KOLVEX-96130 format. One record per residue: residue in one letter; x negated, y, z negated of N, C-alpha, C, O in turn. Coordinates in pm, whole numbers, padded with zeros to 5 digits, always signed. Each point is the difference from the previous one (the first is absolute). Layout:
residues N
AXYZXYZXYZXYZ
...
//
This chain:
residues 260
X-04392-00212-02821+00120+00083+00012+00006+00110-00106+00074+00097+00015
X-00153-00113-00122+00006+00097-00109-00091+00120+00024-00002+00093-00081
X-00075-00094+00191-00089+00113+00025+00046+00085+00118-00076+00081+00051
X+00201-00099-00009+00051+00079+00113+00053+00136-00044+00020+00088+00084
X+00002-00070-00212+00054+00127-00051-00063+00028-00135-00017-00091-00082
X-00017+00216+00059-00070+00036-00124+00091-00012-00122-00050-00008-00112
X+00182+00008+00131+00092-00005-00114+00043-00142-00035+00079-00018-00093
X-00129-00083+00163+00040-00139-00024-00101-00067-00093-00120-00002+00027
X+00172-00051-00137-00087-00070-00096-00018-00145+00043+00092-00064+00052
X-00212+00012-00073-00024-00143+00021+00047-00076-00123+00021+00061-00105
X-00003-00193+00114+00044-00077-00118-00097+00009-00117+00039-00022-00115
X-00166+00056+00143-00099+00014-00107+00004+00139-00064-00080+00029-00089
X+00173+00057+00134+00010+00134-00056-00102+00097+00054-00044+00089-00071
X+00006-00105+00198-00103+00085+00061+00058+00078+00118+00089-00049+00070
X-00140+00168-00050+00030+00079+00120-00119-00016+00094-00103+00065-00018
X+00119-00150+00119-00115-00040+00080-00055+00114+00084-00122+00009+00018
X+00207+00079+00033-00052+00110+00081-00084+00096-00083-00095+00059+00052
X+00128-00044-00179-00084+00083-00089-00135-00066-00019-00103+00068-00002
X+00102-00200-00012-00127-00072-00015-00084+00008+00127-00123+00008-00007
X+00189-00010+00124-00074+00016+00126-00065+00138+00006-00114+00014+00046
X+00185+00089-00092-00056+00135+00000-00120+00008-00094-00099+00068+00030
X+00107-00135-00143-00112-00001-00094-00120-00076+00057-00115+00031-00032
X+00144-00131+00115-00109-00073+00067-00071+00091+00100-00121-00013+00020
X+00195+00103+00043-00061+00096+00092-00103+00087-00071-00103+00034+00058
X+00131+00002-00182-00095+00079-00079-00127-00080-00025-00110+00054+00008
X+00125-00182-00036-00116-00085-00027-00089-00015+00122-00120-00028-00014
X+00175+00045+00133-00079-00017+00122-00061+00131+00049-00084-00001+00089
X+00125+00114-00147-00062+00127+00035-00139+00009-00059-00031-00072-00096
X-00055+00158+00151-00136+00011-00051+00001+00061-00140+00095+00069-00038
X-00200-00096-00037-00002+00028-00143+00000+00150-00029-00053+00081+00075
X+00116-00049-00188+00005+00137-00048-00007-00005-00153+00069-00081-00062
X-00152+00166+00001-00015-00001-00146+00018+00142-00053-00020+00098+00072
X+00057-00088-00198+00015+00130-00064-00039-00013-00147+00023-00104-00062
X-00083+00209+00007-00041+00001-00139-00004+00144-00049+00002+00094+00079
X-00007-00077-00211+00000+00136-00055-00088+00007-00125-00023-00100-00069
X-00024+00220+00044-00072+00030-00123+00084+00099-00080+00120+00013+00025
X-00180+00058-00118+00074+00099-00077+00015+00131+00076+00077+00087-00040
X-00152-00072+00151+00003+00127+00075+00030-00016+00148+00034+00098+00066
X-00047-00219-00010+00015-00019+00144+00075-00130+00031+00003-00093-00080
X+00057+00091+00198+00056-00122+00058-00066-00021+00136-00023+00095+00074
X-00006-00221-00042-00071-00033+00124+00073-00113+00072+00046-00095-00063
X-00036+00107+00195+00051-00107+00086-00113-00043+00092-00072+00083+00055
X+00056-00213-00037-00095-00055+00097+00072-00097+00091+00088-00073-00043
X-00126+00073+00172+00071-00085+00096-00094-00049+00109-00097+00066+00036
X+00129-00184+00016-00067-00055+00118+00086+00026+00122+00119-00032+00000
X-00177+00089+00102+00073+00029+00123-00025-00110+00103-00110-00055+00007
X+00213+00025+00071-00010-00100+00107+00009+00066+00136+00062+00105+00016
X-00126-00167+00081+00022+00037+00139+00046-00126+00073-00053-00108-00023
X+00151+00123+00111+00058-00116+00067-00095-00059+00104+00015-00115+00039
X-00113+00193+00006-00101-00049+00094-00121+00090-00007+00004+00105-00064
X-00111-00144+00129-00121+00080+00001+00018+00130+00079-00080+00093-00014
X+00185-00085+00095+00024+00118+00082+00093+00101-00069+00022+00109+00054
X+00031-00143-00169+00096+00088-00066-00061+00062-00125-00099-00050-00054
X+00160+00158+00009-00044+00064-00123+00058-00076-00120+00090-00083+00016
X-00141+00111-00133+00050-00062-00121+00129+00070-00044+00013+00122+00010
X+00082-00202-00059+00127+00056-00044-00017+00071-00134-00076-00045-00087
X+00147+00155+00071-00008+00077-00123+00067-00075-00114+00110-00052+00015
X-00178+00046-00129+00051-00076-00114+00041+00088-00118+00078-00042-00085
X-00130+00163+00081+00029+00091-00111+00066+00126+00055-00052+00063+00093
X+00165-00027-00150+00078+00114+00049+00021+00102-00112+00028-00037-00114
X-00043+00164+00148+00025+00106-00098+00149+00031-00002+00063+00018+00105
X-00007-00010-00224+00141+00034-00018+00015+00146-00041+00083+00072+00055
X-00162-00030-00152-00001+00138-00047-00141+00030-00050-00087-00086+00003
X+00066+00209-00050-00132+00036-00051-00044-00088-00116-00120-00016-00025
X+00216-00042-00045-00034-00075-00122+00035-00149+00012-00019-00074-00097
X+00067+00028+00212+00041-00140+00016-00047-00054+00135+00009+00069+00101
X-00058-00193-00102-00029-00072+00123+00038-00145-00016+00019-00048-00112
X-00008-00023+00224+00038-00141-00005-00098-00084+00082-00055+00046+00100
X+00036-00169-00145-00069-00103+00078+00102-00104+00038+00090-00030-00079
X-00103-00027+00198+00105-00089+00053-00057-00136+00037-00115-00012+00043
X+00198-00091-00059-00031-00135+00047+00128-00060+00054+00098-00013-00074
X-00097-00024+00201+00121-00055+00062+00026+00062+00135-00094+00027+00076
X+00220-00004-00045+00038+00054+00130-00023+00151+00005+00057+00075-00079
X-00142-00031+00171-00037+00141+00010+00121+00089+00029+00012+00108-00058
X+00076-00152+00146+00116+00082+00038+00091+00025-00120+00050+00111-00018
X-00030-00212-00065+00081+00018-00120-00066+00098-00096+00067+00081-00064
X-00200-00088+00055-00073+00090-00089+00013+00144+00046+00016+00090-00083
X-00023-00066+00213+00014+00137+00051+00138+00056-00030+00014+00118-00034
X+00089-00202+00046+00137+00043-00030+00013+00040-00146+00059+00103-00032
X-00113-00185-00057+00007+00029-00142-00083+00124-00036+00040+00080-00085
X-00156-00065+00150-00085+00115-00027+00071+00130+00039-00008+00100-00071
X+00076-00102+00185+00075+00119+00043+00109+00034-00100+00019+00117-00033
X+00052-00217-00017+00104+00023-00100-00060+00056-00129+00057+00091-00060
X-00170-00145+00017-00064+00046-00124-00046+00146+00013+00013+00078-00094
X-00066-00042+00209-00042+00140+00022+00119+00094-00009-00009+00108-00059
X+00122-00149+00118+00120+00083-00007+00049+00016-00144+00044+00107-00040
X-00052-00216-00038+00042+00006-00139-00087+00098-00079+00051+00077-00081
X-00182-00082+00105-00091+00091-00070+00025+00145+00039-00002+00089-00085
X+00026-00065+00215+00029+00136+00046+00131+00052-00058+00007+00115-00042
X+00096-00200+00040+00129+00042-00055-00010+00033-00149+00057+00098-00047
X-00132-00181-00026-00017+00024-00144-00073+00132-00023+00038+00078-00087
X-00143-00054+00165-00077+00124-00015+00085+00122+00035-00011+00105-00064
X+00097-00119+00165+00087+00111+00040+00104+00031-00108+00027+00117-00027
X+00030-00221-00034+00107+00020-00098-00055+00041-00136+00053+00092-00063
X-00158-00159+00017-00048+00020-00137-00127+00085-00008-00037+00046-00109
X-00030-00024+00221-00117+00086-00001-00127-00063-00053-00097+00071-00025
X+00095-00201+00007-00122-00069-00044-00009-00137+00065+00093-00044+00067
X-00206-00022-00087-00026-00129+00064+00090-00109-00059+00032+00002-00119
X+00006-00095+00203+00088-00109-00044-00076-00096-00090-00110-00042+00035
X+00166+00007-00153-00065-00098-00087-00014-00135+00070+00092-00046+00069
X-00206-00017-00087-00026-00125+00071+00096-00111-00042+00044-00078+00084
X-00012+00070-00212+00090-00104-00048+00136+00007+00065+00060-00104+00031
X-00010+00225-00010+00132+00016+00063-00005-00044+00146+00091-00067+00048
X-00199+00105+00022-00013-00041+00140-00013-00151+00012+00060-00061+00089
X-00138-00001-00178-00018-00145+00003+00132-00072-00026+00030-00100+00065
X+00049+00150-00158+00130-00061-00030+00096+00014+00117+00070-00095+00036
X-00066+00215+00024+00086+00021+00117-00042-00088+00116+00084-00051+00074
X-00215+00032-00058-00050-00087+00106+00042-00145-00024+00040-00069+00093
X-00050+00024-00218+00041-00137-00032+00150-00018+00025+00042-00105+00049
X+00038+00208-00081+00144-00009+00028+00026-00010+00149+00092-00071+00043
X-00172+00142+00037+00017-00007+00145-00034-00140+00052+00068-00052+00088
X-00174-00008-00143-00032-00138+00033+00116-00093-00036+00039-00086+00078
X+00015+00105-00198+00100-00094-00051+00130+00006+00079+00065-00103+00019
X-00027+00222+00028+00126+00012+00074+00002-00088+00125+00106-00049+00039
X-00220+00030+00022-00004-00083+00121+00018-00148-00030+00026-00078+00091
X-00039+00038-00218+00014-00141-00035+00144-00040-00026+00027-00119-00021
X+00066+00213+00021+00140-00034-00026+00094+00058+00105+00120+00013-00023
X-00176+00022+00139+00080+00052+00111-00023-00088+00122-00113-00013+00047
X+00217-00048+00004-00018-00101+00105-00043+00060+00133-00052-00073+00084
X+00071+00203-00063-00035+00059+00129-00147+00043+00005-00046+00050+00103
X-00028-00067-00211-00139+00043-00003-00089-00114-00046+00046-00097-00060
X-00175+00110+00090-00097-00097-00049-00091+00068-00101-00013+00123+00002
X-00051-00198-00091-00093+00060-00095-00120+00063+00071-00040-00046+00107
X-00016+00150-00168-00124+00058+00053-00113-00102-00020-00022-00050-00111
X-00049+00021+00218-00108-00099-00008-00133+00062-00034-00100-00027+00068
X+00096+00109-00172-00124+00068-00037-00006+00019-00150+00101+00027-00065
X-00220-00041+00011-00026+00031-00140-00080+00128-00009-00088+00025+00083
X+00117+00058-00182-00065+00130-00014-00070+00011-00134+00049-00049-00102
X-00165+00113+00103-00069+00041-00122+00000+00152-00004-00052+00065+00091
X+00110-00008-00195+00003+00145-00016-00108+00041-00099-00011-00056-00109
X-00070+00153+00148-00100+00058-00089+00025+00150-00008+00021+00065+00102
X-00024-00011-00224+00034+00141-00014-00062+00059-00126-00053-00072-00085
X+00061+00204+00077-00033+00071-00123+00101+00113-00016+00008+00090+00083
X+00071-00097-00191+00099+00105-00026-00020+00054-00141-00104-00024-00062
X+00202+00095+00012-00015+00064-00131-00017-00100-00114-00045+00036-00109
X+00081-00162+00133-00016-00104-00101-00129-00080+00016-00024-00095-00073
X-00059+00135+00171-00126-00068+00020+00000-00087+00124+00091+00010+00083
X-00192-00097-00068-00008-00087+00118+00095-00119-00011+00030-00048-00110
X+00017+00001+00226+00093-00112+00004-00033-00091+00117-00048+00045+00104
X+00075-00174-00122-00003-00098+00108+00127-00084-00010+00028-00059-00104
X+00047+00053+00214+00123-00079+00006-00009-00099+00115-00062+00028+00103
X+00127-00142-00120+00011-00100+00107+00147-00030+00025+00075-00023-00095
X-00034+00025+00222+00136-00040+00036-00006-00119+00095-00102-00023+00066
X+00210-00053-00061+00007-00113+00092+00138-00005+00064+00092+00067-00048
X-00074-00145+00156+00127-00002+00074+00122-00040-00083+00113+00030+00039
X-00134-00097-00151+00115-00043-00082+00062+00115-00077+00111-00012-00051
X-00183+00126+00042+00051+00113-00076-00065+00014-00136+00032+00094-00074
X-00123-00184+00039-00072+00012-00126-00105+00110+00009-00056+00025+00106
X+00031+00041-00218-00104+00101-00008-00076-00018-00130+00060-00026-00105
X-00192+00039+00111-00084-00019-00118-00099+00116-00011-00057+00043+00101
X+00037+00008-00222-00109+00094-00022-00119-00080-00051+00015-00084-00088
X-00132+00111+00143-00118-00084-00026-00121+00086-00036-00007+00118+00034
X-00088-00180-00103-00133+00059-00014-00077-00019+00130-00074+00088+00044
X+00093-00204+00017-00065-00033+00127+00075-00118+00061+00058-00080-00072
X-00059+00071+00204+00068-00111+00066-00052-00016+00142-00068+00088+00052
X+00101-00200+00011-00040-00027+00138+00110-00080+00068+00062-00087-00061
X-00038+00116+00189+00099-00071+00079-00059-00031+00137-00101+00058+00040
X+00165-00150+00032-00044-00033+00135-00078-00130+00008-00018-00069-00100
X-00029+00038+00221-00073-00124+00023-00133+00001-00075-00070+00101-00003
X+00037-00215-00057-00126-00018-00073-00016+00101-00114-00112+00031-00040
X+00223+00020-00011-00008+00101-00106-00032-00061-00136-00029+00074-00094
X+00033-00207+00082-00026-00062-00129-00142+00028-00049-00022+00016-00120
X-00074-00009+00213-00138+00032-00039-00008+00139-00060-00063+00021-00103
X+00129+00074+00170+00002+00136-00053+00072+00008-00133-00044+00072-00090
X+00154-00147+00076+00075+00001-00125-00083-00058-00114+00005+00048-00114
X-00081-00152+00145-00086-00061-00102-00105+00099-00049-00027+00009-00120
X-00033+00065+00214-00099+00100-00039+00064+00108-00087-00057+00039-00102
X+00175+00008+00141+00067+00105-00076+00036-00048-00141-00014+00075-00096
X+00061-00199+00085+00035-00054-00131-00123-00012-00090+00009+00014-00122
X-00124-00041+00184-00124-00020-00076-00057+00131-00053-00063+00003-00106
X+00087+00108+00180-00065+00126-00036+00097+00111-00040-00044+00112-00026
X+00174-00139+00021+00096+00109-00016-00012+00074-00132+00039+00116-00010
X-00094-00181-00093-00010+00065-00130-00095+00119+00002+00010+00090-00083
X-00103-00090+00179-00094+00112+00008+00041+00109+00096-00068+00102+00009
X+00179-00121+00063+00041+00099+00100+00037+00134-00062-00023+00105+00060
X+00081-00108-00180+00054+00122-00060-00107+00108-00018+00030+00119+00009
X-00153-00160-00036-00108+00095-00026-00082+00034+00125-00097+00075-00009
X+00134-00131+00123-00080+00017+00122+00015+00141+00057+00108+00060-00003
X-00220-00008+00056+00004+00123+00076+00052-00031+00141+00019-00116+00036
X+00004+00221+00043+00058-00013+00133-00079-00096+00088+00056-00095+00055
X-00187+00119-00040-00081-00081+00091-00011-00144-00046-00002-00092+00082
X-00006+00070-00213-00011-00137-00050+00130-00076+00022-00002-00121+00025
X+00116+00191-00033+00128-00065+00026+00010-00040+00148+00053-00106+00033
X-00105+00191+00055-00004-00033+00143-00088-00123+00024+00035-00085+00082
X-00147+00076-00152-00088-00117+00016+00069-00127-00047-00016-00105+00061
X+00092+00114-00169+00077-00117-00046+00100-00043+00107+00019-00119+00023
X+00045+00217+00043+00095-00033+00106-00070-00071+00114+00054-00097+00054
X-00172+00142-00016-00073-00064+00109-00047-00140-00038+00006-00092+00082
X-00052+00076-00205-00043-00134-00044+00116-00099+00001-00017-00116+00038
X+00135+00162-00079+00118-00087+00005+00039-00031+00144+00046-00110+00030
X-00064+00209+00058+00040-00015+00140-00090-00096+00076+00045-00068+00093
X-00172+00061-00131-00096-00085+00069+00044-00147-00002-00015-00071+00099
X+00070+00027-00212+00043-00139-00011+00119-00034+00089+00031-00118+00020
X+00036+00220+00033+00118-00022+00084-00035-00005+00148+00087-00028+00083
X-00215+00055-00048-00040-00004+00140-00005-00144+00047-00048-00087-00073
X+00097+00059+00194+00010-00137+00049-00136-00057+00038-00087+00071+00051
X+00071-00200-00076-00118-00074+00044-00130+00062-00047-00014+00039-00116
X-00082-00031+00210-00130+00058-00033-00008+00145+00046-00110+00052+00020
X+00223+00013-00003+00003+00139+00044-00049+00094-00109-00023-00041-00114
X+00009+00167+00150-00046+00101-00093+00099+00116-00005+00076+00025+00093
X-00079+00043-00205+00077+00124-00013-00080+00113+00064-00114+00026-00038
X+00174+00041+00136-00070+00104+00075+00080+00130-00003+00113+00004-00050
X-00172+00101+00105+00071+00128+00007+00115-00005+00100+00088+00086-00004
X-00088-00185+00095+00110-00014+00095+00120-00072-00060+00114+00040+00025
X-00137-00145-00104+00113-00079-00051+00034+00031-00145+00094-00059-00055
X-00167+00149-00007+00028+00037-00138+00066+00137-00009-00019+00086+00086
X+00096-00066-00192+00068+00127-00020+00024+00019-00149+00044-00092-00070
X-00073+00214+00021+00017+00032-00141+00075+00132-00010-00021+00091+00081
X+00107-00080-00179+00067+00127-00029-00004+00024-00150+00012-00094-00079
X-00029+00219+00041-00009+00035-00142+00083+00124-00028+00007+00091+00082
X+00057-00089-00198+00075+00116-00046-00020+00009-00151-00006-00102-00068
X-00005+00224+00017-00027+00010-00142+00016+00140-00054+00056+00088+00066
X-00105-00069-00186+00007+00129-00066-00079+00104+00079-00119-00019+00026
X+00183+00127+00012-00061+00108+00078-00048-00047+00138-00087+00063+00060
X+00143-00173-00011-00037-00050+00134+00125-00049+00071+00069-00090-00049
X-00040+00147+00163+00112-00045+00080-00032-00133+00066-00115-00044+00002
X+00219-00019+00051-00018-00129+00067-00101+00013+00113+00017+00081+00091
X-00122-00162-00097-00110+00009+00096-00028-00138+00060-00018-00098-00073
X+00013+00091+00204-00029-00124+00071-00149-00004+00034-00054+00096+00056
X-00011-00206-00090-00144-00017+00025-00019-00113+00099+00024-00117-00033
X-00066+00150+00154-00018-00099+00106-00122+00035+00084-00056+00109-00011
X+00016-00205+00095-00104+00022+00100-00130+00051-00065-00051-00063-00093
X-00001+00174+00139-00129+00048-00050+00004+00039-00147-00099-00014-00071
X+00213+00062+00025+00012+00037-00141-00007-00122-00091-00038+00011-00117
X+00075-00127+00170-00003-00123-00079-00139-00064-00004-00030-00077-00091
X-00055+00109+00188-00128-00067+00015-00091+00010-00124-00061-00101-00036
X+00050+00217-00030-00086+00005-00119+00040-00100-00108-00086-00057-00067
X+00215+00035+00050+00046-00098-00099-00033-00142+00045-00036-00085-00083
X+00047+00058+00214-00036-00132+00052-00149-00024-00012-00043-00113-00026
X-00038+00217+00045-00145-00014-00018-00034-00036-00144-00086-00083-00027
X+00155+00147-00064-00020-00032-00142+00041-00142-00030-00065-00069-00079
X+00175+00024+00140+00046-00137-00017-00100-00099+00059-00022-00107-00056
X-00038+00143+00168-00100-00086+00065-00123-00018-00089-00057-00109-00006
X+00018+00216-00063-00114-00009-00091+00027-00095-00116-00091-00060-00055
X+00219+00048+00019+00038-00093-00106+00003-00144+00050+00009-00094-00079
X-00015+00078+00213+00004-00134+00059+00137-00061+00002+00014-00122-00003
X+00090+00207+00009+00136-00054-00007+00088+00041+00114+00115+00039-00023
X-00165-00045+00147+00079+00047+00114+00038-00111+00095+00029+00027+00117
X-00029-00152-00163+00039-00112+00086+00137-00050-00038+00046+00020-00113
X+00021-00084+00209+00138-00042-00018+00014-00126-00081-00096-00048-00061
X+00221-00006+00058+00031-00119-00077-00055-00126+00063-00059+00004+00108
X+00079-00117-00177-00048-00129+00048+00085-00049+00115+00119+00028+00009
X-00183-00103+00080+00071-00054+00116+00110-00096-00042+00100-00016+00070
X-00118-00051-00187+00100-00095-00046+00134+00068-00028+00105-00065+00003
X-00109+00195-00030+00123+00070-00033+00070+00054+00124+00107+00060-00011
X-00165-00082+00130+00051+00064+00121+00062-00097+00098+00001+00026+00121
X+00051-00138-00168+00048-00104+00089+00122+00041+00082+00030-00060+00103
X+00039+00163-00150+00120+00042+00072-00023+00126+00082+00098+00062+00043
X-00222-00022-00019-00028+00122+00074+00056-00003+00141+00053+00100+00048
X-00062-00215+00019+00044-00009+00139+00150+00022+00010+00048+00061+00096
X+00027-00111-00196+00145+00018+00002+00037+00147-00016+00099+00045+00057
X-00180+00029-00135+00033+00139-00027-00028+00090+00119+00061+00106+00012
X-00152-00147+00077-00038+00087+00111+00117+00032+00091+00007+00109+00057
X+00086-00202-00041+00115+00021+00087+00092+00111-00054+00075+00061+00075
X-00083-00037-00206+00091+00097-00062-00062+00138-00014+00066+00092-00046
X-00192-00076+00085-00071+00125-00025+00061+00120+00072-00011+00112-00048
X+00076-00135+00163+00055+00112+00075+00110+00072-00077+00016+00121+00013
X+00059-00195-00094+00108+00060-00077-00041+00033-00141+00048+00099-00056
X-00137-00178-00003-00031+00013-00140-00130+00076-00022-00085+00008+00089
X+00071+00045-00207-00121+00073-00034-00039-00025-00143-00101+00054-00047
//
């Protein structure tokens, strides 16, 4: 009875509908983000609901200097992306310069939080990773349906993201000095551990975006991604996670049509 309304607290002091929304993020396909002193990079695994369908887009451009990676409900992510684009356009129109990433991330977190205390709405079932480069340098932010926002050196969200997070935690101290291409390779190495079963990271299911000093937000997919995957193959690190970690794959397949 305590999960019928987002404003009703359970006896344990929990908002169950908010927790359900956060669970939706955990079931979305993996997305990682990291930054150096000059660039920010997003990496994502794309899903297709069947062999006859295309892969769902996981990385969206917000402005020339900001992009997002998503894990959770695709429709909610599109709604938030449209709002973020409008905010960036309004800021540029009023002030004549690009919107600071920290302000956009805070406003986004406030938008998430408002849905947790209004009974006529439900929380957004999507987690976002913001990667940007503004006058203060590169940034990576993570938001979640509860309204929390974190600035990170590197992070990972989504299904099987713990492997990617472990890799990022192990190597993050060296990210600051990385050049653009080496930072992209770190993103791919972290992403490989998030691939289900004995699958591989390919140009069809992989997606990378980079933004940095003197470089606008750039999406790297398909043929443009292949040279980096070839380099990863030479390192011998293009295979997915262990089968023991994939025991819940069958349960997730039913949700693929809505989640990404």
